[in-house]
N, CA, C and O atoms as a GROMACS GRO file, in nm:
protein
  324
    1UNK      N    1   0.084  -0.118   0.000
    1UNK     CA    2   0.000   0.000   0.000
    1UNK      C    3   0.089   0.124   0.000
    1UNK      O    4   0.205   0.119   0.041
    2UNK      N    5   0.033   0.232  -0.046
    2UNK     CA    6   0.106   0.359  -0.054
    2UNK      C    7   0.049   0.459   0.044
    2UNK      O    8  -0.072   0.471   0.060
    3UNK      N    9   0.141   0.533   0.109
    3UNK     CA   10   0.102   0.643   0.196
    3UNK      C   11   0.189   0.764   0.162
    3UNK      O   12   0.298   0.749   0.107
    4UNK      N   13   0.139   0.881   0.194
    4UNK     CA   14   0.216   1.003   0.176
    4UNK      C   15   0.264   1.048   0.312
    4UNK      O   16   0.186   1.054   0.408
    5UNK      N   17   0.392   1.080   0.321
    5UNK     CA   18   0.451   1.129   0.446
    5UNK      C   19   0.483   1.276   0.428
    5UNK      O   20   0.551   1.314   0.332
    6UNK      N   21   0.434   1.359   0.520
    6UNK     CA   22   0.459   1.503   0.518
    6UNK      C   23   0.559   1.538   0.627
    6UNK      O   24   0.545   1.495   0.742
    7UNK      N   25   0.658   1.616   0.591
    7UNK     CA   26   0.761   1.660   0.685
    7UNK      C   27   0.742   1.810   0.711
    7UNK      O   28   0.721   1.887   0.617
    8UNK      N   29   0.751   1.850   0.837
    8UNK     CA   30   0.737   1.990   0.872
    8UNK      C   31   0.858   2.037   0.953
    8UNK      O   32   0.921   1.959   1.024
    9UNK      N   33   0.889   2.167   0.940
    9UNK     CA   34   0.992   2.235   1.018
    9UNK      C   35   1.126   2.161   1.011
    9UNK      O   36   1.177   2.137   0.902
   10UNK      N   37   1.182   2.126   1.125
   10UNK     CA   38   1.314   2.061   1.129
   10UNK      C   39   1.313   1.927   1.057
   10UNK      O   40   1.413   1.889   0.996
   11UNK      N   41   1.204   1.855   1.063
   11UNK     CA   42   1.196   1.728   0.993
   11UNK      C   43   1.208   1.750   0.842
   11UNK      O   44   1.272   1.670   0.773
   12UNK      N   45   1.149   1.855   0.792
   12UNK     CA   46   1.159   1.888   0.649
   12UNK      C   47   1.304   1.920   0.613
   12UNK      O   48   1.354   1.875   0.510
   13UNK      N   49   1.369   1.996   0.698
   13UNK     CA   50   1.510   2.030   0.672
   13UNK      C   51   1.597   1.906   0.671
   13UNK      O   52   1.681   1.890   0.582
   14UNK      N   53   1.578   1.818   0.767
   14UNK     CA   54   1.661   1.698   0.776
   14UNK      C   55   1.630   1.595   0.668
   14UNK      O   56   1.719   1.523   0.623
   15UNK      N   57   1.504   1.588   0.626
   15UNK     CA   58   1.465   1.495   0.520
   15UNK      C   59   1.501   1.550   0.382
   15UNK      O   60   1.515   1.475   0.286
   16UNK      N   61   1.516   1.682   0.373
   16UNK     CA   62   1.550   1.744   0.247
   16UNK      C   63   1.434   1.754   0.149
   16UNK      O   64   1.455   1.773   0.030
   17UNK      N   65   1.315   1.740   0.200
   17UNK     CA   66   1.195   1.748   0.115
   17UNK      C   67   1.073   1.773   0.203
   17UNK      O   68   1.078   1.756   0.325
   18UNK      N   69   0.964   1.812   0.140
   18UNK     CA   70   0.840   1.839   0.213
   18UNK      C   71   0.753   1.715   0.227
   18UNK      O   72   0.676   1.704   0.322
   19UNK      N   73   0.766   1.622   0.132
   19UNK     CA   74   0.685   1.501   0.137
   19UNK      C   75   0.751   1.390   0.059
   19UNK      O   76   0.842   1.412  -0.021
   20UNK      N   77   0.704   1.270   0.082
   20UNK     CA   78   0.753   1.152   0.012
   20UNK      C   79   0.641   1.048   0.010
   20UNK      O   80   0.558   1.043   0.101
   21UNK      N   81   0.640   0.966  -0.092
   21UNK     CA   82   0.547   0.853  -0.099
   21UNK      C   83   0.620   0.731  -0.047
   21UNK      O   84   0.735   0.706  -0.084
   22UNK      N   85   0.554   0.656   0.037
   22UNK     CA   86   0.615   0.541   0.102
   22UNK      C   87   0.532   0.417   0.073
   22UNK      O   88   0.409   0.420   0.082
   23UNK      N   89   0.598   0.308   0.038
   23UNK     CA   90   0.532   0.179   0.017
   23UNK      C   91   0.540   0.099   0.147
   23UNK      O   92   0.648   0.083   0.204
   24UNK      N   93   0.428   0.050   0.193
   24UNK     CA   94   0.421  -0.031   0.315
   24UNK      C   95   0.343  -0.159   0.285
   24UNK      O   96   0.257  -0.160   0.197
   25UNK      N   97   0.372  -0.266   0.358
   25UNK     CA   98   0.292  -0.388   0.342
   25UNK      C   99   0.149  -0.366   0.393
   25UNK      O  100   0.126  -0.287   0.484
   26UNK      N  101   0.054  -0.436   0.334
   26UNK     CA  102  -0.084  -0.430   0.381
   26UNK      C  103  -0.088  -0.468   0.529
   26UNK      O  104  -0.015  -0.556   0.573
   27UNK      N  105  -0.175  -0.401   0.605
   27UNK     CA  106  -0.188  -0.430   0.747
   27UNK      C  107  -0.087  -0.358   0.835
   27UNK      O  108  -0.077  -0.386   0.954
   28UNK      N  109  -0.011  -0.265   0.777
   28UNK     CA  110   0.091  -0.193   0.855
   28UNK      C  111   0.028  -0.104   0.960
   28UNK      O  112  -0.084  -0.056   0.945
   29UNK      N  113   0.103  -0.082   1.064
   29UNK     CA  114   0.065   0.008   1.173
   29UNK      C  115   0.158   0.130   1.166
   29UNK      O  116   0.255   0.131   1.090
   30UNK      N  117   0.127   0.231   1.243
   30UNK     CA  118   0.208   0.352   1.243
   30UNK      C  119   0.352   0.322   1.283
   30UNK      O  120   0.444   0.385   1.230
   31UNK      N  121   0.374   0.229   1.373
   31UNK     CA  122   0.511   0.191   1.412
   31UNK      C  123   0.589   0.137   1.292
   31UNK      O  124   0.709   0.163   1.280
   32UNK      N  125   0.523   0.063   1.204
   32UNK     CA  126   0.588   0.011   1.084
   32UNK      C  127   0.626   0.126   0.991
   32UNK      O  128   0.735   0.126   0.933
   33UNK      N  129   0.536   0.222   0.976
   33UNK     CA  130   0.564   0.338   0.892
   33UNK      C  131   0.680   0.418   0.949
   33UNK      O  132   0.768   0.462   0.875
   34UNK      N  133   0.678   0.436   1.080
   34UNK     CA  134   0.786   0.511   1.146
   34UNK      C  135   0.921   0.444   1.120
   34UNK      O  136   1.019   0.512   1.090
   35UNK      N  137   0.926   0.312   1.132
   35UNK     CA  138   1.050   0.239   1.108
   35UNK      C  139   1.097   0.256   0.963
   35UNK      O  140   1.216   0.272   0.938
   36UNK      N  141   1.004   0.252   0.868
   36UNK     CA  142   1.039   0.269   0.727
   36UNK      C  143   1.089   0.411   0.699
   36UNK      O  144   1.183   0.430   0.622
   37UNK      N  145   1.026   0.509   0.762
   37UNK     CA  146   1.069   0.649   0.746
   37UNK      C  147   1.209   0.666   0.805
   37UNK      O  148   1.295   0.730   0.743
   38UNK      N  149   1.231   0.611   0.923
   38UNK     CA  150   1.362   0.623   0.988
   38UNK      C  151   1.472   0.558   0.904
   38UNK      O  152   1.583   0.611   0.896
   39UNK      N  153   1.442   0.446   0.842
   39UNK     CA  154   1.539   0.378   0.757
   39UNK      C  155   1.572   0.462   0.633
   39UNK      O  156   1.688   0.472   0.593
   40UNK      N  157   1.470   0.520   0.573
   40UNK     CA  158   1.489   0.600   0.451
   40UNK      C  159   1.550   0.737   0.478
   40UNK      O  160   1.613   0.796   0.390
   41UNK      N  161   1.530   0.789   0.601
   41UNK     CA  162   1.576   0.923   0.636
   41UNK      C  163   1.648   0.921   0.771
   41UNK      O  164   1.594   0.967   0.871
   42UNK      N  165   1.771   0.867   0.774
   42UNK     CA  166   1.843   0.855   0.902
   42UNK      C  167   1.873   0.989   0.968
   42UNK      O  168   1.898   0.992   1.089
   43UNK      N  169   1.870   1.098   0.895
   43UNK     CA  170   1.894   1.229   0.953
   43UNK      C  171   1.786   1.271   1.052
   43UNK      O  172   1.805   1.366   1.127
   44UNK      N  173   1.674   1.201   1.052
   44UNK     CA  174   1.565   1.233   1.145
   44UNK      C  175   1.589   1.178   1.286
   44UNK      O  176   1.519   1.216   1.380
   45UNK      N  177   1.686   1.090   1.300
   45UNK     CA  178   1.710   1.021   1.428
   45UNK      C  179   1.704   1.112   1.551
   45UNK      O  180   1.634   1.078   1.646
   46UNK      N  181   1.775   1.226   1.553
   46UNK     CA  182   1.770   1.308   1.675
   46UNK      C  183   1.633   1.369   1.704
   46UNK      O  184   1.606   1.410   1.817
   47UNK      N  185   1.547   1.376   1.604
   47UNK     CA  186   1.416   1.439   1.622
   47UNK      C  187   1.309   1.345   1.672
   47UNK      O  188   1.210   1.391   1.730
   48UNK      N  189   1.324   1.214   1.653
   48UNK     CA  190   1.216   1.120   1.685
   48UNK      C  191   1.158   1.136   1.825
   48UNK      O  192   1.036   1.129   1.840
   49UNK      N  193   1.240   1.158   1.928
   49UNK     CA  194   1.179   1.172   2.062
   49UNK      C  195   1.087   1.293   2.076
   49UNK      O  196   1.008   1.302   2.169
   50UNK      N  197   1.098   1.387   1.981
   50UNK     CA  198   1.024   1.512   1.991
   50UNK      C  199   0.910   1.525   1.890
   50UNK      O  200   0.834   1.621   1.896
   51UNK      N  201   0.899   1.430   1.800
   51UNK     CA  202   0.798   1.439   1.695
   51UNK      C  203   0.668   1.369   1.734
   51UNK      O  204   0.669   1.261   1.793
   52UNK      N  205   0.558   1.432   1.699
   52UNK     CA  206   0.427   1.367   1.709
   52UNK      C  207   0.394   1.315   1.569
   52UNK      O  208   0.438   1.372   1.469
   53UNK      N  209   0.315   1.209   1.563
   53UNK     CA  210   0.275   1.152   1.435
   53UNK      C  211   0.124   1.160   1.422
   53UNK      O  212   0.049   1.127   1.514
   54UNK      N  213   0.081   1.203   1.305
   54UNK     CA  214  -0.062   1.212   1.276
   54UNK      C  215  -0.094   1.126   1.155
   54UNK      O  216  -0.014   1.118   1.061
   55UNK      N  217  -0.211   1.064   1.158
   55UNK     CA  218  -0.262   0.986   1.044
   55UNK      C  219  -0.389   1.056   0.998
   55UNK      O  220  -0.486   1.067   1.073
   56UNK      N  221  -0.387   1.101   0.875
   56UNK     CA  222  -0.503   1.171   0.818
   56UNK      C  223  -0.550   1.285   0.908
   56UNK      O  224  -0.670   1.303   0.929
   57UNK      N  225  -0.454   1.362   0.960
   57UNK     CA  226  -0.486   1.481   1.038
   57UNK      C  227  -0.520   1.459   1.183
   57UNK      O  228  -0.556   1.553   1.253
   58UNK      N  229  -0.508   1.335   1.231
   58UNK     CA  230  -0.540   1.304   1.370
   58UNK      C  231  -0.417   1.245   1.438
   58UNK      O  232  -0.358   1.149   1.388
   59UNK      N  233  -0.377   1.304   1.552
   59UNK     CA  234  -0.264   1.248   1.625
   59UNK      C  235  -0.292   1.102   1.658
   59UNK      O  236  -0.404   1.066   1.696
   60UNK      N  237  -0.189   1.019   1.642
   60UNK     CA  238  -0.212   0.875   1.657
   60UNK      C  239  -0.099   0.810   1.735
   60UNK      O  240   0.014   0.860   1.738
   61UNK      N  241  -0.132   0.697   1.798
   61UNK     CA  242  -0.032   0.616   1.868
   61UNK      C  243   0.032   0.521   1.769
   61UNK      O  244  -0.020   0.499   1.659
   62UNK      N  245   0.144   0.465   1.808
   62UNK     CA  246   0.221   0.379   1.717
   62UNK      C  247   0.147   0.250   1.681
   62UNK      O  248   0.182   0.188   1.580
   63UNK      N  249   0.048   0.210   1.758
   63UNK     CA  250  -0.024   0.088   1.725
   63UNK      C  251  -0.144   0.115   1.632
   63UNK      O  252  -0.219   0.023   1.599
   64UNK      N  253  -0.162   0.241   1.592
   64UNK     CA  254  -0.273   0.277   1.503
   64UNK      C  255  -0.254   0.214   1.364
   64UNK      O  256  -0.143   0.214   1.312
   65UNK      N  257  -0.360   0.162   1.306
   65UNK     CA  258  -0.350   0.108   1.171
   65UNK      C  259  -0.334   0.220   1.070
   65UNK      O  260  -0.377   0.334   1.091
   66UNK      N  261  -0.270   0.186   0.959
   66UNK     CA  262  -0.250   0.281   0.850
   66UNK      C  263  -0.318   0.222   0.726
   66UNK      O  264  -0.293   0.107   0.690
   67UNK      N  265  -0.403   0.300   0.663
   67UNK     CA  266  -0.476   0.252   0.545
   67UNK      C  267  -0.403   0.293   0.418
   67UNK      O  268  -0.323   0.387   0.418
   68UNK      N  269  -0.431   0.225   0.311
   68UNK     CA  270  -0.378   0.262   0.180
   68UNK      C  271  -0.425   0.403   0.146
   68UNK      O  272  -0.543   0.434   0.161
   69UNK      N  273  -0.335   0.486   0.101
   69UNK     CA  274  -0.368   0.623   0.065
   69UNK      C  275  -0.366   0.721   0.180
   69UNK      O  276  -0.398   0.839   0.161
   70UNK      N  277  -0.328   0.676   0.299
   70UNK     CA  278  -0.326   0.764   0.416
   70UNK      C  279  -0.220   0.873   0.401
   70UNK      O  280  -0.125   0.859   0.325
   71UNK      N  281  -0.241   0.980   0.475
   71UNK     CA  282  -0.145   1.089   0.484
   71UNK      C  283  -0.088   1.089   0.625
   71UNK      O  284  -0.162   1.106   0.722
   72UNK      N  285   0.042   1.070   0.636
   72UNK     CA  286   0.110   1.070   0.766
   72UNK      C  287   0.187   1.201   0.779
   72UNK      O  288   0.252   1.244   0.683
   73UNK      N  289   0.182   1.262   0.894
   73UNK     CA  290   0.253   1.387   0.916
   73UNK      C  291   0.344   1.374   1.036
   73UNK      O  292   0.304   1.324   1.141
   74UNK      N  293   0.468   1.420   1.019
   74UNK     CA  294   0.564   1.427   1.128
   74UNK      C  295   0.560   1.570   1.180
   74UNK      O  296   0.599   1.664   1.110
   75UNK      N  297   0.512   1.585   1.302
   75UNK     CA  298   0.487   1.717   1.358
   75UNK      C  299   0.584   1.749   1.470
   75UNK      O  300   0.594   1.674   1.567
   76UNK      N  301   0.656   1.860   1.459
   76UNK     CA  302   0.746   1.901   1.566
   76UNK      C  303   0.667   1.959   1.681
   76UNK      O  304   0.550   1.994   1.666
   77UNK      N  305   0.731   1.969   1.798
   77UNK     CA  306   0.662   2.033   1.910
   77UNK      C  307   0.631   2.180   1.877
   77UNK      O  308   0.706   2.246   1.804
   78UNK      N  309   0.523   2.229   1.930
   78UNK     CA  310   0.484   2.367   1.906
   78UNK      C  311   0.535   2.452   2.021
   78UNK      O  312   0.523   2.414   2.138
   79UNK      N  313   0.590   2.565   1.989
   79UNK     CA  314   0.635   2.657   2.095
   79UNK      C  315   0.575   2.794   2.066
   79UNK      O  316   0.533   2.823   1.954
   80UNK      N  317   0.572   2.873   2.166
   80UNK     CA  318   0.516   3.006   2.146
   80UNK      C  319   0.488   3.070   2.280
   80UNK      O  320   0.519   3.015   2.385
   81UNK      N  321   0.430   3.185   2.274
   81UNK     CA  322   0.405   3.255   2.398
   81UNK      C  323   0.268   3.314   2.403
   81UNK      O  324   0.232   3.377   2.502
   0.00000   0.00000   0.00000
């Protein structure tokens, strides 16, 4: 199955792009997608502890299922005042 991965802020800088299409086996979970992203983009390693992951615009846990055609977003922490 295919999913689109969106990179924002520092993740975009480290990945060198705003988005990528990722092939995953049917029945994959968010943890599987995260592992595939980490393998394809090792520069993201220092950011993983700080990134939230969303599936189709909703923050999700690593055990969340991922459907074909889903949009995954790597979201940095928000700061402000």
